[in-house]
N, C-alpha and C positions, 0 to 999 in steps of 0.2 A: 498334796493340796486336796481338800475335800471336794466332793462333787458339788456341794452348795456354792463353792467359791468360783466354779467354772464360768458362771454367768456374770461375774463381777469384772470390772475393768481393772487390770493389773497396774500397779503403780510401783515404780522403782525410785527409792530414795538414795540420792548420791550425796554422801557426807564426806567430810575430810577437813583437816586443819587448813589454816590460812596458806594459800599459795601451793597447795598440794597438787593441783592440776585438774580440779573437778570440771571446769568449763571446757578445757581442751578435751577431756575424756568424753564429755557429752557431744561435742562437735563431731568427734570420730564415731560415736554411737549413731548420731543422725545420718552420717554419710554411709553407714553400713546397715541401715535398718531395712533395706530391701523393699521399700515402698509401704511398709507398715505405717498406718495413720497414727502419728504421735502428737502429743501436746506436752508443753513444758511449763513448769512453775519454777520461777527463779527468785530466790530470796536475797535481795541486796541488803548489806549492812552498811548504811550510809545513804546519801541522797543523790548518788550518781549511778545511773543504770549501766554500769560497765559490762557486767556479765550478760545481761539481757541483750545489750547492743551487739556484743560479740556473737551471740547465738543467732540473732536476727540476720546477721550478715552471711549466714551459711548458705542461704538460697536453696534449701532442701524442700522440694515440692510436698513431701509427705508431712512436713511440719511447717505450715505457713505462718507468716508473721502474726496473724491474729490468734494463733493457737499457743502463743508464748505470753505468759502472764507474769508480771513482776510484782513482788510483794516487798515494798520498800519502807514499810512502817515499823520496822524492827525485826528482831529475830523471829523466824517462823515458828519456833517451838514456844514462843511467848505470846503469839497472836493467833492462836488456833481458831478461836471463835470468831474473831473480828475479820480475819484475812484468809486463812488457809481453807477452812471449810467452804466459805462462799466462793472462793476461787475454784475449788473442785466442782462445786455444783454448777458454776457457770460453764466450765469446760464440758461437763457431762450433758449440758442442755444444748450444746452446739448441734446444728442440723446434721453434720457428719461427726458424730461423737468419736473421740479418740479411741483407738484400739489399745493404746498403752500411754500412760502418763509418766513422765520423768520429772522428778522434783530435785532441784539443786538447792541444798541448804546453804546458809552462810557458814563461813569457817568457824563461827562461834556457837553454832547451834548444837544442842543436845538432841540426838535423834530419837531417843525413847519417848519423850512427850509427843513427838510427831506421830510415831507409830501408834501410840495410845489413842490418838485422835481418830484413827480409822475405826474405832469401836463406837464413835458417836452415832446415835440413832439416825441422824439425818443422812449419813453416808454409808453406814456399815453394810447395808444390803447391796450397795452399788459398786464399791471399790474394795480392793485388797492390796496389801503390801506384798508385791511379788518378790521383793528383796531389798535389803539395805546394803549399798556398796560403800565401803570406807576407802577413800583414796588417801594414801600415805606418801608424804614427801620423804623418800628413802634417804636422800642426802642429809636432810635436817635431822632425822631420827638417828642416823649413823653418827652425826656430830654430837649427839647426846643432848640436844636442846629440849626434847620432850620425853626422854627415857626415864623410867621409874627405877632409879639406882640408889638403894638405901645407903650403900657405902659412900657414894658421892655426896649424898645429902649430909652424911655424918662429917665428911671432910669439910664441907661448906660451913657446917655448924661450928666446927672447931675454929675456922678462920673468921667467922662472923657470928657472934652469939646472938645478934639481933635478927638473923635471917628468918624469913617467913617460909616455912617448909610447905605450907598448904598451897601449892602452885595451881591456880585455876586453869592455866593453859594445859597442864599435864592431865588434869581431871577431864577437860573437854576431849583431849586426844584419846584418853583411855575409854571414856564413855562411847565415843564413836566406834572404836574397835569392838567394844563389848556388845554393841547392838548389831554388828555386821553379819551378813550372810556370805559376803565375799570381800576380801581385802585386796585392793590393787596397790601393789608396791611400785609407785611411779618413780621416774628419774633414775631407773636402774643403770642407765648408761653412765651415770656420774660416780658409780661405785664399783669396787672390785668384788670378786666372788666372796672373799672372806667377810667383807663388810655387809654384802647382801645377806649372807647366811646369818650374820649376827643380828641384823634387823629382823629377819624372819623368826629367829629364836626369841627375841624380845616380844614380838607380836604373839607368838604361841604361848609365852608365859603369861601374857596379859589376858588372853581370851581362854576361858576355861572349857570351851567346847571346840569341836573340830570345825574349823573354818578355813577354806582354801585361800592361799595367798598366791596371787598371780603377779609376776614381774612384768613391767613394761616401761617404755620410755615415751614421753610426750603423749601419754594417754592413749596409745594406739592399741585398742582392744575392740574386737568385732562385737556388734550388737548381739550376735548369737550367744556370746559368752555372758553378757551382762543381763539380758532380758530372758524371761522364762524360767527363773529360779524356783517359782512356785512355793515360796517360803511361808506365805500367809502369816507374816510376822506378828500381826495384831493378835493372833491366837497363841503366840509363843513368847509372851512377855516375860514369863518367869525365867526363861533361859537367857535373858538379856539384862544382867544386873547393871546398876548404875550407881555412881557416887551420890546421886541426888534422889534415890528412891524414897527417902524419908521426907522429902520436901514436896509441898504442894505445888510450888512454882519456883522459878529461879530468875535471876536477872543477870545483866552483864555490866554491873557497876565497876568491875575490875578493868574495863576497857574504855578507851577513848577512840572515837572515830570522827574525822573532820575532813573538809574538802579544801584543797589549795587550787586556786585559779592562777594560771600563768599566761603571760603573753606568748605569742608565737616565738619560737626559738630559731636560732640560725643553724645549730649543729647538734645532732642527737647525742653524740658521744660525750660532749661537754655536759649535757643535762644528766646523763647516766652517772657521770663522775660526781656531780653535785648530789644526786639522789643517794648514791652509795655512801658518800661522806655523811649526809644527814642521817641515814639509817644507822650508821655506826655511832655517830656522836649522840644521837637521841634514843637509841635502842628501839627503833621502829620495827614493828613486826611485819607490816605489809604495806606496800604502795602499789596502786594500780590505777590506770586511767588512760585517757587519750591525749595526744599532744599534737599541736599544729606546728609544722616546720615551714618556715618561709620559703616560698618558691616550689614547694612540693605539692602535687595534686592529691596525695593520699595522706590519711591520718596515721599517726604512729601509735600503736598499742604498746604500752609499757607496763610490765608487771615485775614486782620485786618481792622477795621473801628475805627479810634481813638485809644483808648487803649483796645478795645474789639477784641480778636483774636480767631480764630478757626483753627484747624489743623486736617488733616487726610491723611493717605497713599492712594493715588489715583490709582497708578498702579506700576507694576514692571518696573525697568529700562530695556530698550531693549538691546539686545546683540550689543556691539560696541558703545552704546550711551554714550556720555561723562557725567559722574556723577557730574554735576556742580550745584551750588546753585546760583540762580539769583532772586532778589526781585525788584519789581517796587515800588517806593516811590512817592506819590503824596501829594502835599500840596499847600498852598497859596504862592504867589510870595515872594521870599526872604528866602526860606528854607536854612538852614546852611548845605549844602551838604557835605562839608568836615567833619563837626562835626558829622553828622549822620553816615557817612561811618566809622569814627573812633569808634563811639559808638558801631556799629554793628560788627566791626572786632576786637574789643578789647577783 
């Protein structure tokens, strides 16, 4: 890192595919930051502030609630001028300006346009990209859902001549890896050693430069590992190729996202079974949100990737807070929204 960048506020971009564990990793980062004054920018894809709400419930003194900014107007890499740059300027203007800013992108964001934004004249002299952290769902990659396997594509083509090989999900995943300074291979506890080694080899084949891969489970990595990389990534764009380098901008028309409101439920396991079946029947990529259970004083946080779901009570309902259940559903274009709503409300 150059001497000129020493006076800049370092920013860490946490990227990763849907459900990889970015929010959990950031919670662990906050808990191990050792009193360092932090601020967060959280990019929601959809109109339910699930990730921001999870992070606000951490109760970390060095990252107070008013230092968490949610950008819910669309993908952060598409709204740089309207949302991201003003959010940075607002945080930098705080009486106690942050010593480090952590940015959690949506699972659909391309990190390179965001890194490029750090060269905007309004912020270039004040902030730098300390590092781009790509969080990978090891179990999903090991299952081959996002792997770039030409032989498999060939076999699929032979089985279905109408198959569209230009998989936007795969491109997003690869772009996140290609921009990374550190790759966090999460959910390592779900894999054997040979599977972990295979995922690491796939990552190494995708990324043309030397990038460290760190294995973990439930995002348990100390802040000392994640912060202070000194990458100055905005000055290193040529080393971070992207599938979209020739494009001025991109959109996410290949994805649908919508909200399902549910009444309070009687039993969590029955809901999870319902969610799992809906995910399998409708090829849903991601489901996340909060659920109210009758007779329970705490709200249930539910998160699903494909048909794999986790649940836990994250905090008590506040006095006067509406005990409502809201889930964000994300999938590829053409989701049967009415069918999914009926399945979850049935």
